[in-house]
C-alpha positions as CSV (number, residue, x, y, z in Angstrom):
1,M,0.0,0.0,0.0
2,D,1.5,3.3,-1.1
3,L,1.5,6.2,1.3
4,V,1.2,8.8,-1.6
5,S,-0.5,8.2,-4.9
6,P,1.8,7.8,-7.9
7,T,-0.4,10.4,-9.7
8,L,0.2,12.9,-7.0
9,M,4.0,12.2,-7.1
10,N,4.0,12.8,-10.8
11,L,2.1,16.0,-10.4
12,I,4.5,17.2,-7.8
13,I,7.5,16.4,-10.1
14,F,5.8,18.2,-13.0
15,V,5.2,21.4,-10.9
16,L,8.8,21.3,-9.6
17,A,10.1,20.9,-13.1
18,I,8.1,23.9,-14.3
19,Y,9.4,26.0,-11.4
20,V,13.1,25.1,-11.9
21,G,12.8,25.5,-15.7
22,Y,11.3,28.9,-15.3
23,H,14.1,30.1,-13.0
24,V,16.8,28.5,-15.1
25,V,15.6,30.1,-18.3
26,W,15.1,33.6,-16.9
27,T,18.5,33.8,-15.3
28,V,20.4,33.1,-18.6
29,T,22.4,36.1,-19.8
30,P,21.5,37.4,-23.3
31,A,24.9,36.3,-24.7
32,L,24.1,32.7,-24.0
33,H,20.6,32.5,-25.6
34,T,21.9,31.3,-29.0
35,P,23.9,28.4,-27.6
36,L,21.0,27.5,-25.3
37,M,18.7,27.4,-28.3
38,A,21.1,25.0,-30.1
39,V,21.2,22.7,-27.1
40,T,17.4,22.8,-26.8
41,N,17.1,21.7,-30.5
42,A,19.4,18.8,-29.7
43,I,17.2,17.8,-26.8
44,S,14.1,18.0,-29.0
45,A,15.8,15.7,-31.5
46,I,16.1,13.1,-28.7
47,V,12.4,13.6,-28.1
48,I,11.8,12.5,-31.7
49,V,13.7,9.3,-31.1
50,G,11.6,8.6,-27.9
51,A,8.4,9.3,-29.7
52,M,9.3,6.9,-32.5
53,L,10.1,4.2,-29.9
54,A,6.9,4.9,-28.0
55,A,4.9,4.7,-31.3
56,A,6.6,1.5,-32.3
57,L,5.8,-0.3,-29.0
58,T,2.0,0.5,-29.0
59,E,-0.5,-2.0,-30.2
60,T,-3.6,0.1,-30.7
61,T,-4.5,2.4,-33.6
62,L,-5.0,5.3,-31.2
63,G,-1.5,4.7,-29.7
64,K,0.1,4.6,-33.1
65,S,-1.7,7.7,-34.3
66,M,-0.7,9.6,-31.1
67,G,2.9,8.5,-31.6
68,V,2.9,9.7,-35.2
69,L,1.5,13.0,-34.0
70,A,4.2,13.3,-31.3
71,V,6.9,12.6,-33.9
72,A,5.4,15.3,-36.3
73,L,5.2,17.9,-33.5
74,A,8.7,17.2,-32.3
75,A,10.0,17.5,-35.8
76,V,8.3,20.8,-36.3
77,N,9.9,22.0,-33.0
78,V,13.4,20.9,-34.1
79,F,13.3,22.4,-37.5
80,G,11.7,25.6,-36.3
81,G,14.2,25.9,-33.6
82,F,17.1,25.5,-36.1
83,L,15.6,28.2,-38.3
84,V,15.2,30.6,-35.3
85,T,18.8,29.9,-34.3
86,R,20.1,30.5,-37.8
87,R,18.3,33.9,-37.9
88,M,19.7,34.8,-34.5
89,L,23.2,34.0,-35.7
90,E,22.7,36.1,-38.9
91,M,22.0,39.1,-36.7
92,F,25.5,39.0,-35.4
93,R,27.3,38.8,-38.8
94,K,29.1,41.9,-39.9
95,K,27.5,43.5,-42.9
96,E,29.6,44.5,-45.9
97,K,30.1,48.3,-46.3
98,K,28.6,49.6,-49.5
99,V,31.0,51.8,-51.5
100,A,29.4,55.0,-52.9
101,P,29.3,55.1,-56.7
102,A,31.1,58.5,-56.8
103,A,34.0,57.2,-54.7
104,T,34.3,54.2,-57.1
105,A,34.5,56.4,-60.2
106,V,37.2,58.6,-58.6
107,A,39.2,55.6,-57.6
108,E,39.1,54.2,-61.1
109,G,40.4,57.5,-62.5
110,G,37.1,58.7,-64.0
111,Q,35.3,61.9,-63.2
112,A,32.9,62.2,-60.4
């Protein structure tokens, strides 16, 4: 006989995970957001593998369809995360300076 219901224990763990996750994410400095996004995408890729294993082990049609849905949603999360990370990294690239047309003509020996 259990002293505490397993459902209650799972709920407590879930609430604690939300609390810890909230505080971990909000204390990250802005310079670390891009690497953190890349690691999060890698973790989401692991979720895809877990969803595939869970879908393969089910025997009912509902279980298989839920597994396929989980794989699809995790894939959207991974690819969307990589797109966001790429856009964030592009913001830090140095842009090429445009040369004024008059300065180019003078440099080539022409008239301005």
